[in-house]
C-alpha positions in Angstrom: 23.8 -24.4 51.8 22.3 -21.4 49.6 20.6 -21.5 46.6 22.4 -20.3 43.9 20.3 -21.1 40.8 20.5 -18.7 38.0 16.9 -16.9 37.0 15.5 -18.5 34.0 16.9 -17.2 30.8 14.6 -15.3 28.5 13.7 -16.6 24.9 14.7 -14.8 22.0 12.4 -11.7 21.6 10.5 -12.1 25.1 12.1 -9.1 26.4 11.1 -7.2 23.5 7.2 -8.6 23.8 7.4 -7.4 27.3 8.4 -4.1 27.1 5.8 -3.7 23.8 3.0 -5.2 26.2 4.0 -2.6 28.8 3.6 0.1 26.2 0.4 -0.8 25.2 -1.1 -0.9 28.8 0.3 2.7 29.0 -2.5 5.8 29.0 -0.1 7.4 26.3 3.6 8.1 25.4 5.6 6.8 28.6 9.3 6.7 30.0 11.7 4.1 29.8 11.5 4.5 33.6 7.7 3.5 33.5 8.3 0.9 31.5 11.1 -0.4 33.9 9.0 -0.2 36.9 5.8 -1.8 35.0 8.3 -5.0 34.2 9.8 -5.0 38.0 12.1 -7.8 38.5 15.3 -5.9 38.6 15.7 -5.3 35.3 18.3 -2.5 34.7 17.0 1.1 33.4 19.8 0.9 30.7 18.7 -2.7 29.4 15.1 -1.0 29.1 16.7 1.9 26.9 18.6 -0.5 24.8 15.3 -2.9 24.1 13.5 0.3 23.3 16.0 1.7 21.1 16.3 -1.7 19.3 12.2 -1.8 19.0 12.8 1.8 17.4 15.1 0.7 14.9 12.8 -2.2 14.1 9.8 0.6 13.6 7.9 -1.3 16.5 7.9 2.0 18.6 8.3 5.9 18.2 9.6 8.4 20.6 9.5 12.1 21.4 11.2 14.5 23.3 10.2 14.7 27.0 12.5 17.1 29.0 15.8 15.7 29.1 14.7 12.0 28.2 12.4 10.5 25.7 8.6 9.4 26.0 8.0 6.1 23.9 5.1 4.8 22.2 4.0 1.8 20.3 4.2 2.1 16.7 1.3 -0.2 15.7 -0.8 -2.7 17.4 -0.1 -6.6 17.7 -1.8 -7.1 14.3 0.1 -4.5 12.7 3.5 -5.5 14.0 2.9 -9.2 13.0 2.1 -7.8 9.7 5.3 -5.6 9.5 7.3 -9.2 10.4 5.6 -11.1 7.7 6.3 -8.1 5.1 9.8 -8.4 6.5 10.4 -11.8 5.8 8.8 -11.5 2.5 10.9 -8.7 1.5 13.9 -10.9 2.4 13.2 -13.3 -0.3 14.1 -13.4 -3.8 11.2 -15.5 -5.2 8.3 -13.8 -3.6 5.6 -15.7 -5.8 6.9 -19.0 -4.2 7.0 -17.8 -0.4 3.4 -16.7 -1.1 2.3 -19.7 -2.8 3.8 -22.0 -0.1 2.0 -19.7 2.8 -1.6 -19.8 1.1 -1.4 -23.6 0.4 -0.5 -24.1 4.0 -3.7 -22.0 5.3 -6.5 -24.4 6.9 -10.0 -23.5 5.1 -11.3 -20.7 7.2 -8.0 -18.8 7.1 -8.2 -19.3 3.1 -11.7 -17.7 3.1 -10.9 -15.2 5.4 -7.9 -14.0 3.2 -9.9 -14.3 0.1 -12.5 -11.8 1.4 -9.5 -9.4 2.6 -8.5 -9.7 -0.6 -11.7 -9.1 -2.5 -12.5 -6.4 -0.1 -9.2 -4.7 -1.0 -9.6 -5.0 -4.6 -13.2 -3.6 -4.2 -11.6 -0.6 -2.5 -9.0 0.2 -4.9 -11.3 0.1 -7.9 -13.8 2.3 -6.4 -10.9 5.0 -6.5 -9.6 4.1 -9.9 -12.1 6.4 -11.3 -10.5 9.3 -10.4 -10.2 11.5 -7.4 -12.5 11.3 -4.5 -14.0 14.0 -2.8 -11.2 14.2 -0.3 -8.5 13.9 -2.7 -9.9 16.8 -4.6 -10.2 18.7 -1.5 -6.7 17.9 -0.2 -5.3 18.9 -3.9 -7.2 22.0 -3.6 -9.5 21.0 -6.4 -12.6 21.4 -4.6 -15.4 23.7 -6.1 -15.5 27.1 -4.7 
């Protein structure tokens, strides 16, 4: 009797996560063929290209021409991608205040302290630049001293 069990079905987003993980392991922009080899498991080249194209539509990867093909690069690290997903969820809701309030009240004490510290730091960074141009902005605008 032969074993005709089907391979385990991947969870939603699992293949995208595997493709992103493979891209992060690359030394630089890489091809879909390289990703396919890295993932192994008999994954079709066209499936890898489809996943990369979907990830590009989501803003998770970028691509550049490499001969007749493309070289793919992650658009952000894992933290940046998680932040992008959080913003997307927030943007989809009509009552942003309620969503943020619910999120904040669900934080444990350590995460709440961390968030407060990050907000204070961001507030300090914003107020430091509120008094006018900093030297870099003036230089970029051509307003530097001659």
